[in-house]
Every structure is written in C-alpha cells, then in structure tokens.
N, C-alpha and C positions, 0 to 999 in steps of 0.2 A: 680478317675484314678486308671488305671489297671498296676501295674509296674509284669514286670515280671522279670525283672533281680535288684539285689541288689546288686550289688558290689560296695566295697571301702566307701567311703565319705557316699552315699546314703543309703549302708545300717546303716552305723556309725549313721546317719543322722534320720534313721526310730528308731534306741532302743533306740536315747537320746528324741526323743517326749513326748516316752510312758509316761516319768511323769506328760507332760505338762501339767496345770489346763484349758485353755484353747488355741486355735488356732486362729487363725487372716483370717479371712475371706474372700473368699476374694474380688479380688480388684471392687471395685464401677463402674460406667458405667459413662464415663467420666471423670474418675482418672487415675495416672496412677502412681501408688505405688513404691516407687525405695527407695534399700534398702541398704545407704550409709556409707558406711566405713569412721567410723572414729567421733573426738567429736565436728565436726561443718560441716558443706555446705561449699566447698569454697565461696569465695567471685562472682571469674568467673560466677561458676555457678548459685548460688543465680539468677544473673544479668539476665543468659540467660533464667532461668526457668520463671520467667516474663515476660520477651519477647516476648520467645514460648509463653506462659497464655498466653498472649492477641493478638495476633497472630489467636489461637483458641479457638474461644471463648466456653467456657461452659468447657471447659477441666482447668482439673488440677491435678499437678502434684505435689506428698507426700512424701518425700525424709523423708525418717527413719534413724535417726542416732542410728550407731551399732556399738560400738569398733572392733576394725581391728581383735582382738582375738576370738572373738564370729562373726562377718562378715557372714563370706560366710557359716558357722556353721548353721546361724540362716536362710542364704532362705537357705538352701538346705533342713534344715530341715519341713519348712513348704512348698515345693513343693513336696517330698517324703511325705506329710502329704496327698495328695489334696487341700495344702489350699495355690497354689501359689501367690506372690506377683506378679507382673507388668513384676517385673522388679531388677535385682542385678549387684553388681558391685564384678566379681571375677577374681580371677584369670584363666588363660588364658589354664592353664596344668588341668582345672577338665571338658571344653568345651567336649572332647569325652564320658565326662561317664556320663554327661549328657544330652546328646545327644541320648549315647547306651539305656537309662531309658527314654528315649520322656516325657525327663521334660521340653527342649525346643526346641523352633525353630527356623531353620535356618532365616540366614539375609546376607545372598547368595551377593555379589557384584560384577559390572559388569568390563571388562578388565579396563576402566580409570579408577574407584574410586581403582581398586588393585593399578595402575600402577603411585597413588598419594604419595602411600606410599612410604620409604627406602625400596628397596628388604630383602626381606626376612621377613617381616611383618605379611603378609598374613597369613606364613607358619603358625606364631600363634596359628589363631584361624580358622583351618580348617583342618579336617577329613575326610576323605574319597570325597575329593575332594568339600565339600559346605562348607562355611561359618558359626560359631557356636554364635558367638558372635562377637562387636562391639570393638577394640580397646580403650583403654583411660589412660592408663599411661606404660611407654616400662621402661625399665631403660637395661644397660649396664655398660660393667667393662674393665677398663683399668689400668696398673703400673702402682704404683706408685713406688720412690723410695726416699731414705736416702737420700740426697747429701754427708753432713759432715760426714755419715759413709762411704760411698765410697771413701771417700779424706782417712780418715784413715787408711781403709786395701789397701792407694796406687792405689786405681782404679779414673778414671780418672771419678770425680762429675756429668758431660754432658753427660755422653754416656752410656748411659741405656741400659740393655740386647736388640739386637732385634729376638736373639734366645733362645732355649729352651738349649740347649748347651753352651750360653753364659751365661741366668742365672745363671745356676746350677752351672757352674765354678763362676759366681761374688759372686754368696750364697756362698759356698763353704770356699773364698778366707777371706772374710768378717768376718764368723765363727771362720773359723784358726789367721786370725790376728786380731780381733775385739772383739771374744767372745761374738759379740751380734748374736743372732741368724738369719740369711740372709734374709732370707722367711719364712712367717706368713701363716703356713697353716690352711686351713681349713679341718679336720677328724672328727668332732664329730656325733655323734646320732642326724642330724635337719637335715630342706630340703634345707640346701643352702650348706652343703658338696655335695652332690650331682650338685647345681647351678654351685659351683670350677670346680671337678671335669671335669662339660663340657666346661668351657671357654676350658681348654685344649688336648678336645676333635675338640673342632670347630677349636680352630686354629692350628690342623693337616686336614683337612679336612675331618677329621669322623664321624658317624653316627653310632645312634643308631639303627633305627626303619627306612625305607623308605616308603615313600609316596605310598607304596599297605600293607603296615604291615609286611612287612618280616623284623626277630630281625636281625642286619645287625652289634648286638658288638663286636660280636668276628670275628676281623677285625685288617691285621695290622697298621691301624692307630690306633685304638683305645686301641691298643697293649702299643704302641710306650709309647701314652697318660698316662696308664697307671704307665709304668715304669719312666718315666721321674715323676708323682708323688712324689715315691718312690723317686727314688734316691735324691727331691730336700729335701726331708723328712729329711735325717739325718743333715741337717742346716737350718731347722726349729729352731722354740721354741719345749719348752721340753712339749712331750704328746702332738702333737697335737690334739690325740681324744680327751684333752679335749676344744677346742676350735670351737667354729663357726668366721662366716666372721664378724663379729659386735665387738667378743671380738678380734679379730687378727688387726681389724683397733684400738682398743682401746690401744694398744704395740704400734700400729704404734704411734699412735698421742703421745705417751708419746716418742716417741726418741730410742725403746728395740727393735726393726725389721728394716729390712732395705728397704725389698721389701714388697710389697703384692697388691695385685690383690681386686679392688673395682668400686666402681659407682660413680656416682660427692656429694653424698654424705663423701666419705668423704675429697675430695678438697673444698667443705663448712667449712669443720673443721677444714684442717688445714694453711686455712686463716687467722685462729684465735691463730696459732700460733705460736713459732719461730719458728719449725719449720724447716730445705733450704730441700725444697722437687721439685720433677719432676714429673712429667707422661707424659706416653706415651703409643702408642699399647700394644695392650699384646707382650708377647714376639711371634717367630712359630715353629709350630716344621716340621723335617723335610718333609713332603708331603702335606705345607699347599700354596694353591695357591693364601693366599691374608691374609692383616688382619681379623683377626677373632673374635667372642664371640659370647656368651651366646646369644641370644632374649629372654626378657623376659615380658610377657609381662598383665596387665591387660585388661578384656574385662565387656563390657555391655552384658548381654546374658537379654533373654525374653523369662517369659515362659508362659508354655503352660496352656489352661484351665481359664483366667481369663477372655478372651470376651473382652482384648481393648491388644490382641495383638499388629494389625496392627499400631493400634496408636504410644505406645509403640513402635515397630522400627522406625515407623517416626523420635517420638523423643527423641532415641537413635543415630542414624544418623549424627540428629541437634543439641548434646553438643557435640561430637565427631566431627563436619566438618570441612573442611581445614579454613575456616573464624572465625570459635570459637576455637577451641582446640590447637597451638597456644597461646593465650592469654593465655590459660590455664596453657599450658606448660613453658612457657619461662619467666613466673611472678619470680616476685625475691625468691628465695628459698625454690621454691618446687622443682628442683631437678629431676624433667625426662627427661630426652632423648628425643628428639624432634622426632616425629610418621611420618611426611614428609618431605623434604624437599619444603627453601622456601627462598625469599628473607629475608624474617625475621627469620628465622634459619638462616641464611649467618652473617648477623648482627651482632645477638647474640654472635658469634663464635668468630669472626673477637672482642669483647668486650670485652670477655672472651677467651680466647686462650686453656683454661683449657678445652671445648668441644669439641676442634677438636680429638684427639682420642677416644674419649669413640663415636662419631660420623662412623669414618674411622673403625673401627668394625666390622659397619655393611653390610656391601657390600660380606662377604661371610661368616657374625653369620648367625646360626642354631637355632631352636627354642626351646623348652623345649617341650620336646618329649611325644605328647598324647598319652595315654594309656586311658582304658578303669576301670580301678585299681591305678590312680595316688601311692597314699600312696605304692599299692604294689610293683609298677619300683622303687619306693623313694625310698622304703627299703633293696632295691634286691641291686642297685644300691651304698649302703652306705654301708651295710655288705663286697660288692666285695674290696670297699674303707680303710676300715677299712683289714679287713682283706690281704690287699694286705702292709699297709702304714705302719703296726702290726711288718708283717714279720710271719703271722700267714700263709699264704700261697702265693704262688708263682703268679706272672702278669699272665700268660698263666696260669695255673689251675682258677681260680681265675675268667679269666677271660667268660671261659666256660660254667661253674659253672652257673653265672649268664646269662650269654646270655640264656642259658638253664631254669631258670627259671625266668627268665623275659617273656619266651610265655604263659605262663594260666591269662599274664594280659594285655595282646598286646588289 
C-alpha cells in the first residue's frame, strides 16, 4: 500500500512497527478479523456473532482481544504497514486521519439510517460529507452536585445551577463558606482536558471547525467558554493542571468537591456511596440555544486491502443495528449513552431517571472535531487551556494563537 501522507497517529504507528518481528497477515477469505478492545468479548456480541455466522455459511468473525491502551495503536500499525485487519474498534476522532491516509473505506448512510440516530451523532463519523465509520459506543456528560455541600454553603440543595453565571457563583460561595472546592476542573496534559473544555464550547453554541474545514475557534462563543473556564478555576481544586476527569471524579466520590461534569460512570459509582447527590443538564452559556454536551463516539472502521471489505461492512452494520445495539447499550452496567431513540430507551430512562440529563444534552451537542492530525489538534487545545488556567496568557491571545496553530492540522 502506498501512503503519501503520514500524519499524527499514522506516522507514530509506522515508527512503532519498525521493531516488529512479525506482522499479522491479510485477513483470509471468508474471515473477518476484528481488533476488539478490552479483556473479554461482550456476551451480547458473542451471541450475535454466532447468529450472523449461522446466516452467512462459510464466514467466520474472528475477534482479537487487545487491551484498551494498545488497541487503536495496534490497528493503526497494521494498517499503515499494509497488513490490515478487516475491522477495528477505534475512537471516531481518528476517522479523518485514517481516511486522509487512504487506510479505510467509507461506510455511507442513507437518509433513513441517519435519521434513526439522535441528532448530531452522524456528524461524529462524517468528514468531507462522507461517513467513515459505524458508531458502536457513545458517551455524553451532565452536571453532578453534592447536595450536602450546597446545603452547608447556604444554597438550595435541590437547585443546581442552570447557567455558567450561576455555576461560577455557586462554586465561589461553596469554596468561601465551606473551604471545599466548588468545582472539579480538568486541566492536565491528557486528552479529556480537551473533552471537558468542549462541553463548555457546546453549551454556548460554539464550534472549533465547520463542515467546510474552516477553523472557527476564534469566536465570541468560544472566547466566552475559555473565560468561564478560567473564572471557575479560582474556585476549583488546587492545581487543576494535575488532574484529569477520572481523578476529579475520585475527589467528588470522596465528598471533597461540590460539582463536576461527568458521564454515566459517575452515577454508577455514586449509587454505591452515601453521598447525597444530584444530576442535571450541563449549565448553559450566554449564547446557548439549548442543552448541549460534547458527543463522543467510538466506531467500527473497515480497512482497505483485505479483500473482504464489503462483507466486513455488512457485519459492522449488522452488529450495530437498531435491533442489536440497544441490547448492548442498555445491559446493566454498560454505561453507554444510547445512540438512537426508541421505546426501549424510554423505558430504560423511566426506570433510571439519572440518564435523562445525559440524553437531554444531545440535541444541541456537537462532535469531537475531526482533524487530519488529531493529536496535534488535541495538544494545541490543551496548551491553550493550560496557559489560561495558569495565568500565563490572557484568553483572547491564547485563543488567537490556538486558532492559528490549528491551521496545520485541519
């Protein structure tokens, strides 16, 4: 395979592949090799792999378990070396980079397929007007608050903030009245620092890059988000550049911070504690049009050069279909936000209302921005956030610098 552009993760994968003593061969005819992240195959997937194989005589789906930390790198290394597997589980953030390097095939959706998803989900796998992956996992965020800390600070424990202004004011009061940080802020050199900031961008109708590939970071909406991030840092845990979201969540679970923005995993853990907590939609910025959140999906991608691209695409559509996907998403403890609305989802939310705020933010949510060098984009965003949170740069200057730096990665 000839690769004319080697950017970001693809270049890194090629470097790491130089030390391999053996390379996995091309997928065999009648076999769909699948790099599957984790330490076990989900029982729902095991069940439907068997069903699909029974309906497709002579075909075999062969998942290869790879630990999460190495999963995407392995798939990338093999593809960049010209020895791809048929299909892999990847973060949708990497789809543009894979596509630009001609490593994957498109998986276009028709209008009915697009409409079946919640709004804006398809945007997470779309670049240049084409879909490059099939969503298989989805997460959103909501606001969690400690009701007892609110009460100790003289705030109404049943009234979470609905706007940034209220959120910052509540965080200030809690810090001053109780000595406990009012908000858990992520600013570590870690990918989810960018994710956490994007929740603020999407709760203020902001955008980093538009559908035509124009950088729109330097806008009033994003500037307001960056200033709010700086403002609330004054009432957050000490040294937020040392914390990523899971570390912030751990502080909240210990009752040592009053508010965080987190996904469904926080609710699962909180149900096992004695903390008096609540969950609500993320507070809104002054330019918001409605409840928002960053929409993060993982996808199944189909690699080029295996000879089984069509059949692998067929299987990817099958295993993530509206008939099967909800069974995978809604099983106990899965922690995945549903990709599509349905009667099953309605019943699920009725039985566990903590899911409602995590779903309410989808309508005005936005995707992880797609760049040809995702890690380059991520690092620019983290540098911008850290420079403002630590006071090394003013928000306006940091935003202009970041917008200019992003041009090379779009």
